KOLSE-196462 format. One record per atom (N, C-alpha, C, CB): x, y, z; residue number from 1; residue in one letter; atom name. Coordinates in pm, whole numbers, plus 50000, padded with zeros to 5 digits. Each point is the difference from the previous one (the first is absolute). Glycine has a CB too. Layout:
<recs>
REC      px      py      pz    nr   rest   atom
REC       X       Y       Z   NUM      A     CA
...
</recs>
This chain:
<recs>
REC      px      py      pz    nr   rest   atom
REC   22240   85184   32110     1      M      N
REC   50060   50130   50002     1      M     CA
REC   49896   50101   49950     1      M      C
REC   50233   49903   49963     1      M     CB
REC   49740   50197   50115     2      A      N
REC   49904   50103   49961     2      A     CA
REC   50071   50102   49911     2      A      C
REC   49868   49968   50214     2      A     CB
REC   50063   50075   49681     3      F      N
REC   50058   50094   49906     3      F     CA
REC   49924   50131   50002     3      F      C
REC   50078   49812   49857     3      F     CB
REC   49997   50295   50136     4      T      N
REC   49939   50133   49994     4      T     CA
REC   49964   50031   49855     4      T      C
REC   50132   50076   50201     4      T     CB
REC   49796   50035   49781     5      E      N
REC   49963   50041   49864     5      E     CA
REC   50125   50026   49917     5      E      C
REC   49785   50100   50087     5      E     CB
REC   50314   49961   49974     6      R      N
REC   50125   50029   49930     6      R     CA
REC   50073   49872   49963     6      R      C
REC   50017   50217   50123     6      R     CB
REC   49987   49687   49969     7      S      N
REC   50069   49875   49968     7      S     CA
REC   49922   49922   49894     7      S      C
REC   50096   49992   50233     7      S     CB
REC   49772   50020   49766     8      A      N
REC   49921   49934   49895     8      A     CA
REC   50036   50058   49864     8      A      C
REC   49812   49958   50163     8      A     CB
REC   50208   50172   49829     9      A      N
REC   50040   50064   49874     9      A     CA
REC   50138   49952   49957     9      A      C
REC   49860   50202   50057     9      A     CB
REC   50229   49782   50039    10      T      N
REC   50135   49951   49968    10      T     CA
REC   49994   49856   49952    10      T      C
REC   50099   50156   50171    10      T     CB
REC   49823   49762   49896    11      R      N
REC   49984   49860   49958    11      R     CA
REC   49945   49993   49858    11      R      C
REC   49962   49931   50239    11      R     CB
REC   49939   50152   49730    12      T      N
REC   49942   50003   49866    12      T     CA
REC   50103   50044   49898    12      T      C
REC   49775   50049   50099    12      T     CB
REC   50303   50052   49934    13      A      N
REC   50105   50048   49909    13      A     CA
REC   50106   49892   49976    13      A      C
REC   49961   50235   50080    13      A     CB
REC   50073   49691   50024    14      I      N
REC   50098   49892   49987    14      I     CA
REC   49945   49892   49907    14      I      C
REC   50089   50048   50232    14      I     CB
REC   49786   49913   49787    15      L      N
REC   49941   49898   49912    15      L     CA
REC   49993   50048   49856    15      L      C
REC   49867   49914   50194    15      L     CB
REC   50097   50212   49786    16      S      N
REC   49995   50056   49865    16      S     CA
REC   50137   49997   49934    16      S      C
REC   49810   50147   50069    16      S     CB
REC   50292   49890   50007    17      A      N
REC   50137   49999   49946    17      A     CA
REC   50044   49857   49968    17      A      C
REC   50054   50207   50133    17      A     CB
REC   49913   49700   49955    18      A      N
REC   50035   49859   49976    18      A     CA
REC   49932   49950   49873    18      A      C
REC   50028   49962   50247    18      A     CB
REC   49845   50069   49736    19      R      N
REC   49927   49957   49879    19      R     CA
REC   50061   50065   49876    19      R      C
REC   49789   49972   50134    19      R     CB
REC   50245   50155   49876    20      K      N
REC   50060   50070   49887    20      K     CA
REC   50130   49931   49958    20      K      C
REC   49898   50218   50078    20      K     CB
REC   50187   49750   50017    21      L      N
REC   50125   49932   49968    21      L     CA
REC   49976   49860   49945    21      L      C
REC   50113   50133   50179    21      L     CB
REC   49791   49798   49878    22      L      N
REC   49968   49866   49950    22      L     CA
REC   49952   50005   49855    22      L      C
REC   49941   49929   50232    22      L     CB
REC   49974   50166   49738    23      I      N
REC   49947   50012   49864    23      I     CA
REC   50110   50041   49902    23      I      C
REC   49775   50061   50094    23      I     CB
REC   50304   50037   49945    24      E      N
REC   50100   50056   49908    24      E     CA
REC   50126   49915   49987    24      E      C
REC   49912   50222   50057    24      E     CB
REC   50133   49718   50055    25      R      N
REC   50130   49934   49998    25      R     CA
REC   50003   49858   50052    25      R      C
REC   50092   50222   50026    25      R     CB
REC   49800   49732   50035    26      G      N
REC   49997   49863   50049    26      G     CA
REC   50039   49986   50146    26      G      C
REC   50050   49930   49772    26      G     CB
REC   49941   49947   50276    27      Y      N
REC   50022   49970   50141    27      Y     CA
REC   50141   50034   50046    27      Y      C
REC   49832   49820   49979    27      Y     CB
REC   50268   50145   49941    28      D      N
REC   50138   50022   50044    28      D     CA
REC   50031   50147   50024    28      D      C
REC   50066   49798   49872    28      D     CB
REC   49872   50291   50049    29      A      N
REC   50025   50143   50015    29      A     CA
REC   49920   50063   50113    29      A      C
REC   50048   50008   49757    29      A     CB
REC   49853   49918   50294    30      M      N
REC   49920   50053   50110    30      M     CA
REC   50072   49970   50131    30      M      C
REC   49784   49968   49868    30      M     CB
REC   50321   50108   50157    31      T      N
REC   50074   49983   50125    31      T     CA
REC   49940   50092   50106    31      T      C
REC   50212   49938   49874    31      T     CB
REC   49816   50030   50249    32      I      N
REC   49954   50085   50111    32      I     CA
REC   50055   50142   49982    32      I      C
REC   49989   49799   50155    32      I     CB
REC   50138   50211   49810    33      R      N
REC   50063   50132   49980    33      R     CA
REC   49935   50077   49885    33      R      C
REC   50215   49907   50089    33      R     CB
REC   49758   50026   49800    34      A      N
REC   49940   50067   49885    34      A     CA
REC   49860   50051   50033    34      A      C
REC   50135   49855   49846    34      A     CB
REC   49788   50064   50224    35      V      N
REC   49865   50041   50040    35      V     CA
REC   50008   50119   50095    35      V      C
REC   49916   49763   49972    35      V     CB
REC   50170   50227   50127    36      A      N
REC   50016   50110   50097    36      A     CA
REC   50043   50128   49929    36      A      C
REC   50061   49834   50179    36      A     CB
REC   50028   50154   49727    37      S      N
REC   50047   50117   49926    37      S     CA
REC   49887   50066   49922    37      S      C
REC   50225   49893   49982    37      S     CB
REC   49691   50027   49954    38      L      N
REC   49886   50057   49925    38      L     CA
REC   49904   50075   50092    38      L      C
REC   50021   49814   49834    38      L     CB
REC   49960   50135   50286    39      V      N
REC   49906   50059   50093    39      V     CA
REC   50063   50115   50078    39      V      C
REC   49884   49779   50018    39      V     CB
REC   50248   50217   49994    40      G      N
REC   50068   50103   50077    40      G     CA
REC   50001   49970   50149    40      G      C
REC   49935   50163   49827    40      G     CB
REC   50075   49708   50206    41      V      N
REC   50007   49960   50141    41      V     CA
REC   50126   49916   50019    41      V      C
REC   49747   50005   50024    41      V     CB
REC   50289   49973   50098    42      D      N
REC   50112   49914   50033    42      D     CA
REC   49959   49854   49974    42      D      C
REC   50086   50167   50174    42      D     CB
REC   50006   49749   49775    43      P      N
REC   49967   49859   49978    43      P     CA
REC   49946   49928   50125    43      P      C
REC   50176   49999   49825    43      P     CB
REC   49866   50047   50293    44      S      N
REC   49951   49937   50123    44      S     CA
REC   49849   50016   50014    44      S      C
REC   50222   50044   50108    44      S     CB
REC   49722   50063   49834    45      M      N
REC   49855   50022   50004    45      M     CA
REC   49928   49892   49918    45      M      C
REC   50036   50250   50029    45      M     CB
REC   50020   49717   49857    46      V      N
REC   49942   49893   49917    46      V     CA
REC   50005   49869   50078    46      V      C
REC   50071   50118   49785    46      V     CB
REC   50042   49855   50277    47      M      N
REC   50016   49877   50079    47      M     CA
REC   49905   49999   50119    47      M      C
REC   50240   49986   49929    47      M     CB
REC   49739   50129   50132    48      R      N
REC   49909   50009   50115    48      R     CA
REC   49859   49956   49962    48      R      C
REC   50139   50187   50094    48      R     CB
REC   49815   49860   49790    49      Y      N
REC   49864   49970   49958    49      Y     CA
REC   49984   49862   49937    49      Y      C
REC   49969   50241   49965    49      Y     CB
REC   50133   49712   49963    50      Y      N
REC   49983   49877   49922    50      Y     CA
REC   50095   49887   50037    50      Y      C
REC   49922   50144   49819    50      Y     CB
REC   50176   49883   50266    51      G      N
REC   50085   49894   50054    51      G     CA
REC   50112   49953   49909    51      G      C
REC   49805   49933   50125    51      G     CB
REC   50170   50055   49746    52      S      N
REC   50100   49948   49908    52      S     CA
REC   49955   50029   49857    52      S      C
REC   50066   49818   50163    52      S     CB
REC   50021   50154   49744    53      K      N
REC   49965   50016   49859    53      K     CA
REC   49883   49906   49966    53      K      C
REC   50239   50065   49943    53      K     CB
REC   49765   49815   50110    54      A      N
REC   49891   49905   49975    54      A     CA
REC   49868   50051   50057    54      A      C
REC   50166   49812   50003    54      A     CB
REC   49839   50248   50114    55      G      N
REC   49878   50056   50060    55      G     CA
REC   49947   50116   49920    55      G      C
REC   50080   49928   50221    55      G     CB
REC   50011   50156   49729    56      L      N
REC   49959   50112   49916    56      L     CA
REC   49939   49950   49870    56      L      C
REC   50180   50143   50101    56      L     CB
REC   49884   49758   49838    57      F      N
REC   49948   49943   49876    57      F     CA
REC   49860   49943   50022    57      F      C
REC   50235   49948   49925    57      F     CB
REC   49750   49976   50182    58      S      N
REC   49870   49939   50030    58      S     CA
REC   49891   50106   50015    58      S      C
REC   50119   49811   50113    58      S     CB
REC   49913   50297   49956    59      A      N
REC   49902   50108   50017    59      A     CA
REC   49973   50072   49868    59      A      C
REC   50077   50029   50237    59      A     CB
REC   50026   49985   49681    60      A      N
REC   49984   50071   49872    60      A     CA
REC   49914   49923   49902    60      A      C
REC   50222   50104   50037    60      A     CB
REC   49776   49764   49976    61      V      N
REC   49920   49918   49908    61      V     CA
REC   49882   49934   50070    61      V      C
REC   50207   49959   49864    61      V     CB
REC   49746   50104   50240    62      D      N
REC   49881   49950   50069    62      D     CA
REC   49879   50023   49910    62      D      C
REC   50102   50047   50229    62      D     CB
REC   49834   49845   49731    63      V      N
REC   49893   50007   49900    63      V     CA
REC   49868   49950   50058    63      V      C
REC   50170   49968   49818    63      V     CB
REC   49728   50113   50167    64      D      N
REC   49864   49959   50031    64      D     CA
REC   49924   50002   49868    64      D      C
REC   50009   50092   50240    64      D     CB
REC   49950   49792   49714    65      L      N
REC   49930   49991   49872    65      L     CA
REC   49858   50059   50006    65      L      C
REC   50135   49796   49948    65      L     CB
REC   49818   50235   50171    66      Q      N
REC   49869   50061   50020    66      Q     CA
REC   49887   49917   49940    66      Q      C
REC   50111   50223   50000    66      Q     CB
REC   49899   49646   50017    67      L      N
REC   49900   49910   49942    67      L     CA
REC   49863   50009   50067    67      L      C
REC   50186   49849   49941    67      L     CB
REC   49808   50212   50176    68      T      N
REC   49869   50019   50063    68      T     CA
REC   49913   50092   49915    68      T      C
REC   50102   49964   50227    68      T     CB
REC   49961   50119   49691    69      R      N
REC   49924   50090   49912    69      R     CA
REC   49924   49924   49892    69      R      C
REC   50170   50177   50042    69      R     CB
REC   49873   49700   49930    70      V      N
REC   49929   49918   49901    70      V     CA
REC   49870   49948   50061    70      V      C
REC   50219   49934   49890    70      V     CB
REC   49778   50059   50242    71      G      N
REC   49880   49956   50070    71      G     CA
REC   49973   49852   49979    71      G      C
REC   49908   50229   49976    71      G     CB
REC   49965   49736   50020    72      Q      N
REC   49957   49863   49973    72      Q     CA
REC   49934   50002   49862    72      Q      C
REC   49967   49943   50250    72      Q     CB
REC   50114   50041   49644    73      P      N
REC   49945   50014   49865    73      P     CA
REC   49904   49888   49965    73      P      C
REC   50208   50116   49934    73      P     CB
REC   49701   49910   49974    74      P      N
REC   49913   49893   49951    74      P     CA
REC   50088   49889   49943    74      P      C
REC   49812   50165   49950    74      P     CB
REC   50154   49710   50071    75      P      N
REC   50085   49889   49956    75      P     CA
REC   50037   50004   49852    75      P      C
REC   49894   49866   50177    75      P     CB
REC   50019   50186   49740    76      D      N
REC   50029   50001   49856    76      D     CA
REC   50083   50121   49955    76      D      C
REC   49787   49876   49967    76      D     CB
REC   50252   50211   50127    77      R      N
REC   50078   50120   49964    77      R     CA
REC   50131   50013   50080    77      R      C
REC   49785   50112   49941    77      R     CB
REC   50252   49783   50131    78      I      N
REC   50119   50008   50085    78      I     CA
REC   50125   50033   49917    78      I      C
REC   49896   49834   50158    78      I     CB
REC   50125   50095   49733    79      G      N
REC   50119   50023   49918    79      G     CA
REC   50005   50141   49945    79      G      C
REC   50000   49760   49941    79      G     CB
REC   49891   50284   50002    80      E      N
REC   49992   50135   49944    80      E     CA
REC   50032   50105   50106    80      E      C
REC   49828   49922   49836    80      E     CB
REC   50107   50068   50279    81      L      N
REC   50018   50101   50104    81      L     CA
REC   50140   49996   50062    81      L      C
REC   49757   49985   50046    81      L     CB
REC   50301   49896   49963    82      L      N
REC   50135   49989   50054    82      L     CA
REC   50103   50061   49904    82      L      C
REC   49932   49792   50125    82      L     CB
REC   50057   50180   49747    83      V      N
REC   50092   50058   49902    83      V     CA
REC   49983   50152   49998    83      V      C
REC   49993   49787   49860    83      V     CB
REC   49885   50259   50141    84      R      N
REC   49974   50145   50001    84      R     CA
REC   50064   50065   50124    84      R      C
REC   49782   49963   49872    84      R     CB
REC   50203   49969   50242    85      H      N
REC   50059   50052   50125    85      H     CA
REC   50152   50010   49988    85      H      C
REC   49810   49900   50132    85      H     CB
REC   50254   49995   49816    86      F      N
REC   50145   50005   49988    86      F     CA
REC   50046   50107   49904    86      F      C
REC   50006   49758   50051    86      F     CB
REC   49925   50260   49840    87      L      N
REC   50036   50108   49909    87      L     CA
REC   49986   50136   50068    87      L      C
REC   49926   49859   49805    87      L     CB
REC   49973   50156   50279    88      A      N
REC   49985   50125   50077    88      A     CA
REC   50114   50016   50100    88      A      C
REC   49749   49986   49973    88      A     CB
REC   50299   49904   50085    89      R      N
REC   50112   50006   50095    89      R     CA
REC   50128   50039   49928    89      R      C
REC   49891   49827   50145    89      R     CB
REC   50124   50130   49729    90      W      N
REC   50123   50028   49927    90      W     CA
REC   49997   50136   49930    90      W      C
REC   50027   49756   49969    90      W     CB
REC   49856   50288   49986    91      E      N
REC   50000   50122   49920    91      E     CA
REC   49879   50089   50020    91      E      C
REC   50131   49876   49836    91      E     CB
REC   49777   50086   50246    92      G      N
REC   49879   50079   50019    92      G     CA
REC   50002   50079   50128    92      G      C
REC   49878   49833   49870    92      G     CB
REC   50005   50189   50184    93      D      N
REC   49987   50084   50119    93      D     CA
REC   50057   49936   50126    93      D      C
REC   49798   50097   49896    93      D     CB
REC   50230   49775   50103    94      L      N
REC   50058   49933   50117    94      L     CA
REC   50150   49976   49984    94      L      C
REC   49779   49892   50041    94      L     CB
REC   50281   50163   49854    95      S      N
REC   50138   49964   49966    95      S     CA
REC   50103   50060   50095    95      S      C
REC   49927   49983   49765    95      S     CB
REC   50182   49945   50245    96      D      N
REC   50121   50050   50062    96      D     CA
REC   50117   49925   49936    96      D      C
REC   49880   50055   50221    96      D     CB
REC   50239   49997   49795    97      D      N
REC   50117   49942   49936    97      D     CA
REC   50053   49876   50071    97      D      C
REC   50056   50225   49921    97      D     CB
REC   49894   49748   50198    98      V      N
REC   50057   49892   50081    98      V     CA
REC   49981   49864   49935    98      V      C
REC   49957   50136   50204    98      V     CB
REC   49928   49839   49737    99      L      N
REC   49978   49870   49936    99      L     CA
REC   50097   49977   49886    99      L      C
REC   49760   50014   50062    99      L     CB
REC   50258   50085   49852   100      I      N
REC   50091   49985   49888   100      I     CA
REC   50144   49991   50050   100      I      C
REC   49841   50127   49853   100      I     CB
REC   50192   49951   50248   101      L      N
REC   50132   49994   50060   101      L     CA
REC   50027   49859   50053   101      L      C
REC   49986   50244   50060   101      L     CB
REC   49920   49700   50009   102      L      N
REC   50015   49865   50054   102      L     CA
REC   50015   49898   49888   102      L      C
REC   49867   50066   50202   102      L     CB
REC   50054   49947   49694   103      L      N
REC   50008   49908   49887   103      L     CA
REC   50138   50009   49934   103      L      C
REC   49751   50022   49963   103      L     CB
REC   50297   50099   50014   104      R      N
REC   50133   50017   49940   104      R     CA
REC   50109   49939   50088   104      R      C
REC   49921   50211   49889   104      R     CB
REC   50067   49809   50239   105      S      N
REC   50104   49954   50093   105      S     CA
REC   49996   49849   50022   105      S      C
REC   49990   50221   50111   105      S     CB
REC   49895   49718   49876   106      A      N
REC   49983   49859   50035   106      A     CA
REC   50083   49906   49913   106      A      C
REC   49772   50056   50075   106      A     CB
REC   50258   49982   49803   107      S      N
REC   50076   49910   49913   107      S     CA
REC   50149   50000   50032   107      S      C
REC   49829   50038   49824   107      S     CB
REC   50220   50061   50248   108      T      N
REC   50144   50007   50027   108      T     CA
REC   50035   50002   50148   108      T      C
REC   50021   50119   49787   108      T     CB
REC   49880   49898   50298   109      N      N
REC   50029   50014   50142   109      N     CA
REC   49920   49897   50080   109      N      C
REC   50048   50246   49969   109      N     CB
REC   50020   49667   50104   110      P      N
REC   49929   49896   50075   110      P     CA
REC   49901   50054   50103   110      P      C
REC   50199   49859   49967   110      P     CB
REC   49834   50254   50098   111      M      N
REC   49907   50058   50097   111      M     CA
REC   49873   50049   49931   111      M      C
REC   50193   50068   50146   111      M     CB
REC   49824   49991   49737   112      A      N
REC   49884   50048   49924   112      A     CA
REC   49916   49883   49951   112      A      C
REC   50129   50205   49929   112      A     CB
REC   49938   49689   50028   113      A      N
REC   49927   49880   49955   113      A     CA
REC   49919   49942   50115   113      A      C
REC   50179   49952   49829   113      A     CB
REC   49882   50042   50289   114      E      N
REC   49929   49949   50118   114      E     CA
REC   49882   50089   50035   114      E      C
REC   50213   49900   50085   114      E     CB
REC   49807   50231   49907   115      R      N
REC   49890   50094   50030   115      R     CA
REC   49888   49985   49899   115      R      C
REC   50164   50161   50101   115      R     CB
REC   49869   49821   49771   116      M      N
REC   49900   49980   49897   116      M     CA
REC   49922   49872   50028   116      M      C
REC   50144   50123   49833   116      M     CB
REC   49926   49770   50204   117      R      N
REC   49931   49874   50034   117      R     CA
REC   49904   50021   50116   117      R      C
REC   50199   49868   49919   117      R     CB
REC   49847   50202   50184   118      E      N
REC   49915   50025   50116   118      E     CA
REC   49874   50076   49961   118      E      C
REC   50202   50003   50145   118      E     CB
REC   49815   50102   49778   119      V      N
REC   49886   50084   49959   119      V     CA
REC   49899   49918   49922   119      V      C
REC   50148   50201   49994   119      V     CB
REC   49900   49729   49906   120      F      N
REC   49906   49927   49916   120      F     CA
REC   49945   49876   50069   120      F      C
REC   50121   50086   49802   120      F     CB
REC   49961   49845   50276   121      E      N
REC   49950   49882   50070   121      E     CA
REC   49894   50038   50103   121      E      C
REC   50221   49888   49965   121      E     CB
REC   49807   50213   50113   122      T      N
REC   49906   50033   50106   122      T     CA
REC   49879   50077   49948   122      T      C
REC   50190   50004   50159   122      T     CB
REC   49832   50098   49761   123      Q      N
REC   49888   50085   49959   123      Q     CA
REC   49915   49937   49889   123      Q      C
REC   50138   50197   50065   123      Q     CB
REC   49926   49749   49832   124      I      N
REC   49922   49938   49893   124      I     CA
REC   49935   49871   50050   124      I      C
REC   50154   50100   49826   124      I     CB
REC   49919   49822   50249   125      A      N
REC   49942   49875   50054   125      A     CA
REC   49884   50030   50094   125      A      C
REC   50224   49889   49979   125      A     CB
REC   49789   50213   50105   126      A      N
REC   49890   50037   50090   126      A     CA
REC   49879   50047   49920   126      A      C
REC   50166   50063   50178   126      A     CB
REC   49858   50014   49717   127      F      N
REC   49891   50045   49913   127      F     CA
REC   49931   49880   49936   127      F      C
REC   50123   50215   49954   127      F     CB
REC   49955   49694   49990   128      A      N
REC   49941   49882   49935   128      A     CA
REC   49920   49917   50100   128      A      C
REC   50190   49996   49836   128      A     CB
REC   49864   49984   50281   129      A      N
REC   49928   49922   50101   129      A     CA
REC   49870   50070   50037   129      A      C
REC   50217   49909   50088   129      A     CB
REC   49787   50223   49924   130      R      N
REC   49881   50076   50039   130      R     CA
REC   49893   49997   49891   130      R      C
REC   50145   50148   50140   130      R     CB
REC   49893   49869   49735   131      V      N
REC   49898   50013   49895   131      V     CA
REC   49954   49868   49941   131      V      C
REC   50098   50218   49950   131      V     CB
REC   49987   49679   50054   132      I      N
REC   49957   49872   49941   132      I     CA
REC   49988   49888   50102   132      I      C
REC   50109   50070   49791   132      I     CB
REC   49961   49944   50322   133      G      N
REC   49988   49901   50106   133      G     CA
REC   50045   49860   49962   133      G      C
REC   49817   50135   50083   133      G     CB
REC   50263   49849   49814   134      A      N
REC   50044   49868   49956   134      A     CA
REC   50113   49948   50087   134      A      C
REC   49931   50057   49766   134      A     CB
REC   50077   49810   50246   135      D      N
REC   50108   49939   50076   135      D     CA
REC   50137   50028   49939   135      D      C
REC   49840   49822   50071   135      D     CB
REC   50162   50196   49798   136      D      N
REC   50126   50024   49931   136      D     CA
REC   50019   50149   49966   136      D      C
REC   49987   49768   49907   136      D     CB
REC   49962   50319   50178   137      A      N
REC   50007   50145   49976   137      A     CA
REC   50144   50049   49985   137      A      C
REC   49787   50027   50128   137      A     CB
REC   50306   49918   49948   138      A      N
REC   50139   50044   49991   138      A     CA
REC   50058   49966   49862   138      A      C
REC   50027   49969   50249   138      A     CB
REC   49942   49913   49701   139      Y      N
REC   50047   49962   49867   139      Y     CA
REC   49938   50091   49893   139      Y      C
REC   50028   49761   50078   139      Y     CB
REC   49843   50261   49935   140      R      N
REC   49931   50088   49905   140      R     CA
REC   50057   50142   50005   140      R      C
REC   49791   49860   50024   140      R     CB
REC   50241   50185   50096   141      A      N
REC   50062   50133   50015   141      A     CA
REC   50136   50003   49930   141      A      C
REC   49879   50033   50220   141      A     CB
REC   50194   49858   49786   142      G      N
REC   50127   49991   49929   142      G     CA
REC   49981   50012   49850   142      G      C
REC   50090   49857   50182   142      G     CB
REC   49808   50077   49766   143      L      N
REC   49970   50011   49857   143      L     CA
REC   49961   50143   49963   143      L      C
REC   49925   49760   49999   143      L     CB
REC   49992   50301   50082   144      V      N
REC   49961   50140   49977   144      V     CA
REC   50124   50089   50000   144      V      C
REC   49775   49959   50108   144      V     CB
REC   50316   50016   49986   145      S      N
REC   50122   50080   50008   145      S     CA
REC   50084   49990   49874   145      S      C
REC   49998   49966   50246   145      S     CB
REC   50001   49915   49689   146      T      N
REC   50077   49989   49875   146      T     CA
REC   49947   50099   49897   146      T      C
REC   50046   49757   50047   146      T     CB
REC   49825   50259   49947   147      Q      N
REC   49941   50093   49904   147      Q     CA
REC   50024   50145   50038   147      Q      C
REC   49827   49830   49949   147      Q     CB
REC   50149   50203   50176   148      L      N
REC   50014   50138   50044   148      L     CA
REC   50146   50047   49997   148      L      C
REC   49798   49969   50143   148      L     CB
REC   50292   49946   49903   149      L      N
REC   50142   50038   49997   149      L     CA
REC   50052   50003   49857   149      L      C
REC   50030   49899   50226   149      L     CB
REC   49924   50008   49691   150      G      N
REC   50040   50001   49859   150      G     CA
REC   49952   50125   49930   150      G      C
REC   49994   49752   49998   150      G     CB
REC   49883   50288   50029   151      L      N
REC   49945   50122   49943   151      L     CA
REC   50083   50121   50046   151      L      C
REC   49769   49897   49993   151      L     CB
REC   50258   50112   50135   152      A      N
REC   50078   50112   50053   152      A     CA
REC   50141   50001   49941   152      A      C
REC   49866   49992   50212   152      A     CB
REC   50197   49894   49781   153      L      N
REC   50136   49992   49947   153      L     CA
REC   50006   50047   49854   153      L      C
REC   50047   49811   50157   153      L     CB
REC   49860   50139   49761   154      T      N
REC   50005   50035   49858   154      T     CA
REC   49951   50142   49972   154      T      C
REC   49966   49760   49948   154      T     CB
REC   49945   50292   50134   155      R      N
REC   49946   50135   49977   155      R     CA
REC   50085   50111   50062   155      R      C
REC   49774   49897   49993   155      R     CB
REC   50277   50081   50129   156      Y      N
REC   50063   50107   50075   156      Y     CA
REC   50152   49990   50013   156      Y      C
REC   49789   50016   50121   156      Y     CB
REC   50266   49865   49870   157      V      N
REC   50144   49984   50016   157      V     CA
REC   50067   49979   49864   157      V      C
REC   49964   49904   50231   157      V     CB
REC   49996   49991   49699   158      L      N
REC   50059   49972   49869   158      L     CA
REC   49943   50090   49890   158      L      C
REC   50036   49765   50073   158      L     CB
REC   49845   50286   49952   159      R      N
REC   49933   50095   49909   159      R     CA
REC   49984   49945   49859   159      R      C
REC   50093   50185   50137   159      R     CB
REC   49855   49692   49853   160      F      N
REC   49970   49943   49868   160      F     CA
REC   49896   50087   49933   160      F      C
REC   50053   49765   50079   160      F     CB
REC   49974   50285   49800   161      P      N
REC   49908   50095   49935   161      P     CA
REC   49853   49957   49997   161      P      C
REC   50193   50066   49863   161      P     CB
REC   49773   49809   50102   162      P      N
REC   49857   49968   49998   162      P     CA
REC   49933   50010   50137   162      P      C
REC   50048   49850   49808   162      P     CB
REC   50028   50121   50297   163      M      N
REC   49944   50008   50135   163      M     CA
REC   49990   50145   50046   163      M      C
REC   50096   49773   50053   163      M     CB
REC   50003   50308   49913   164      V      N
REC   50000   50141   50037   164      V     CA
REC   49889   50074   49925   164      V      C
REC   50248   49991   50044   164      V     CB
REC   49733   49975   49831   165      E      N
REC   49902   50069   49916   165      E     CA
REC   49856   49957   50027   165      E      C
REC   50177   50020   49828   165      E     CB
REC   49803   49863   50230   166      A      N
REC   49864   49952   50028   166      A     CA
REC   49933   50088   50104   166      A      C
REC   50070   49765   49943   166      A     CB
REC   49805   50269   50035   167      D      N
REC   49928   50078   50100   167      D     CA
REC   49947   49908   50110   167      D      C
REC   49936   50171   49826   167      D     CB
REC   50027   49888   50284   168      V      N
REC   49955   49925   50117   168      V     CA
REC   49884   49907   49966   168      V      C
REC   50075   50188   50146   168      V     CB
REC   49828   49860   49780   169      E      N
REC   49882   49918   49968   169      E     CA
REC   50038   49877   49919   169      E      C
REC   49859   50205   50004   169      E     CB
REC   50236   49810   49905   170      T      N
REC   50047   49885   49921   170      T     CA
REC   50067   49898   50090   170      T      C
REC   50029   50147   49799   170      T     CB
REC   50055   49899   50290   171      L      N
REC   50068   49908   50092   171      L     CA
REC   49901   49930   50093   171      L      C
REC   50204   50145   49990   171      L     CB
REC   49699   49930   50061   172      V      N
REC   49898   49939   50085   172      V     CA
REC   49923   49895   49922   172      V      C
REC   49980   50213   50133   172      V     CB
REC   49984   49819   49744   173      R      N
REC   49925   49906   49915   173      R     CA
REC   50079   49873   49972   173      R      C
REC   49883   50195   49895   173      R     CB
REC   50249   49819   50080   174      D      N
REC   50079   49885   49958   174      D     CA
REC   50063   49921   50116   174      D      C
REC   50045   50125   49792   174      D     CB
REC   49994   49942   50315   175      V      N
REC   50064   49932   50112   175      V     CA
REC   49897   49958   50105   175      V      C
REC   50209   50132   49958   175      V     CB
REC   49684   49944   50057   176      G      N
REC   49897   49969   50099   176      G     CA
REC   49946   49858   49994   176      G      C
REC   49942   50237   49991   176      G     CB
REC   50023   49712   49888   177      P      N
REC   49947   49863   49992   177      P     CA
REC   50101   49893   50044   177      P      C
REC   49854   50078   49815   177      P     CB
REC   50274   49946   50162   178      V      N
REC   50102   49904   50043   178      V     CA
REC   50005   49997   50152   178      V      C
REC   50136   50040   49789   178      V     CB
REC   49865   50077   50272   179      V      N
REC   50000   50009   50147   179      V     CA
REC   49871   49939   50055   179      V      C
REC   50144   50210   49991   179      V     CB
REC   49746   49818   49944   180      Q      N
REC   49870   49943   50039   180      Q     CA
REC   50007   49847   50001   180      Q      C
REC   49881   50200   49903   180      Q     CB
REC   50175   49744   49991   181      R      N
REC   50009   49855   49991   181      R     CA
REC   50085   49944   50113   181      R      C
REC   49974   50014   49751   181      R     CB
REC   50139   50050   50277   182      Y      N
REC   50087   49952   50108   182      Y     CA
REC   49928   50000   50134   182      Y      C
REC   50198   50086   49874   182      Y     CB
REC   49716   50012   50146   183      L      N
REC   49934   50010   50130   183      L     CA
REC   49875   49916   50012   183      L      C
REC   50091   50226   50015   183      L     CB
REC   49841   49744   49876   184      T      N
REC   49868   49938   50012   184      T     CA
REC   49982   49864   49934   184      T      C
REC   49920   50226   50010   184      T     CB
REC   50174   49726   49916   185      K      N
REC   49984   49869   49934   185      K     CA
REC   50071   49891   50075   185      K      C
REC   49981   50113   49782   185      K     CB
</recs>
């Protein structure tokens, strides 16, 4: 389906409204009618672009970890650079709310949990395979995900004071070697 500039703006507004409702009220409150109402369009317009609530949710939590920006790091700095990259995705110049939204939703919504698995399995596993080339790259990526998701959960969702108060350099220093070990040992 070809989209005009005007329809692209409407699609963007619909996704923004869906994300807003997801962040503020959760999946159940993100109804087609509520999204349409926020945007000021007929609910049929939301259905036209996204097909269903599940389709809208999937589009609203479409996540690109942008791991190509990490490049091909030196073998002895993979962990450091990966942790630094994720912190930038969560709170730096590469940040967006979609990652945190997906993390919050994944513990209570099966579709969000599946989407989170897809993102981390495909993107982190592909990164691990590319940078270390190990036969067990998928397993190593799973281990890395435990650290990265745990860091995100405690810093951005549960807001544990020591994790919230830690500066980026401290987190890179302390979590980077663990990620490094998972990828290279």
